[in-house]
C-alpha positions as CSV (number, residue, x, y, z in Angstrom):
1,M,48.6,77.4,117.3
2,N,47.5,73.4,115.7
3,I,49.4,70.9,118.7
4,A,47.5,67.8,117.5
5,G,49.2,64.3,117.1
6,R,52.3,65.1,114.2
7,M,55.3,63.2,114.0
8,K,57.7,63.7,117.2
9,S,60.7,64.9,116.6
10,A,61.0,67.2,119.6
11,S,62.2,66.2,123.1
12,L,60.9,67.6,126.4
13,P,63.3,68.1,129.7
14,S,63.4,65.0,132.3
15,L,61.7,65.7,135.2
16,R,62.2,64.7,138.2
17,V,59.2,64.2,141.1
18,E,58.3,62.8,144.1
19,P,58.2,59.4,144.4
20,E,54.6,59.7,145.4
21,L,53.5,62.1,142.4
22,R,55.6,59.4,139.7
23,Q,52.8,56.6,142.0
24,A,50.2,58.7,141.7
25,A,50.7,59.2,138.0
26,E,50.9,55.1,137.4
27,Q,47.9,54.6,139.3
28,A,46.1,57.6,137.0
29,L,46.5,55.5,134.0
30,Q,44.4,53.8,132.0
31,Q,44.2,50.1,130.5
32,G,46.7,50.5,127.8
33,E,48.2,53.8,128.4
34,T,52.1,54.4,128.4
35,L,53.6,57.5,131.1
36,S,54.9,59.0,129.0
37,S,51.1,59.6,126.9
38,F,49.9,60.3,130.3
39,I,52.4,63.5,130.9
40,E,52.0,64.2,126.9
41,A,48.1,64.1,126.7
42,S,47.9,66.6,130.2
43,L,50.3,69.2,128.2
44,R,48.5,69.1,125.2
45,A,45.7,70.3,127.7
46,N,47.4,73.1,129.9
47,I,48.3,74.3,126.4
48,E,45.4,74.5,125.9
49,R,43.8,75.5,128.7
50,R,46.4,78.2,128.7
51,L,45.3,79.2,125.3
52,S,41.1,79.4,126.5
53,Q,42.5,81.9,129.2
54,K,44.8,84.1,127.2
55,E,41.4,84.7,124.3
56,F,38.4,84.6,127.2
57,I,41.0,87.7,128.4
58,A,42.1,89.2,125.9
59,R,37.9,89.1,124.5
60,G,36.8,90.5,128.1
61,L,39.3,93.9,127.7
62,A,37.8,94.1,123.9
63,S,34.6,93.8,126.1
64,Q,35.8,96.5,128.5
65,E,37.8,98.8,125.5
66,R,33.8,98.8,123.7
67,A,32.4,99.6,126.5
68,R,34.0,101.7,126.9
69,R,34.1,103.9,123.9
70,T,30.9,103.1,123.1
71,G,29.5,104.3,126.9
72,E,26.8,100.8,126.3
73,Y,27.5,98.7,129.6
74,E,25.6,95.8,130.6
75,D,23.5,95.8,133.7
76,A,25.9,93.0,135.8
77,Q,22.4,91.7,137.4
78,V,21.2,91.0,134.2
79,V,24.6,88.9,132.7
80,V,24.3,86.9,136.4
81,D,21.2,85.7,135.3
82,Q,21.6,85.5,131.3
83,L,24.6,82.6,132.7
84,Q,22.3,81.0,135.8
85,K,19.9,80.3,132.5
86,M,23.0,79.0,130.8
87,L,23.9,76.5,133.2
88,L,20.4,75.0,134.4
89,E,20.5,74.2,130.4
90,E,23.1,72.5,130.5
91,K,22.7,70.6,134.1
92,K,19.5,69.2,132.7
93,K,21.2,68.1,129.3
94,R,23.4,66.0,132.1
95,P,22.0,62.8,133.4
């Protein structure tokens, strides 16, 4: 599913929110950004996040099934150590 910008041909339902939420959204706008474009960008970002979560879960379930089928499991501490190493390497790349 590609949700990149295309010609707009559909509309979403209007959204009723508390005045404080609208004010917070308006204050978060960047220079030249409209509330509509902010809402659209937020919607796209959330769709991408949910698709990523869905794919992550699917990979995890497939891995679980493969481990059950083969009887080959990874040691949890080895995996945690690898993840910590990856995290440290990424942190080093950032200022």
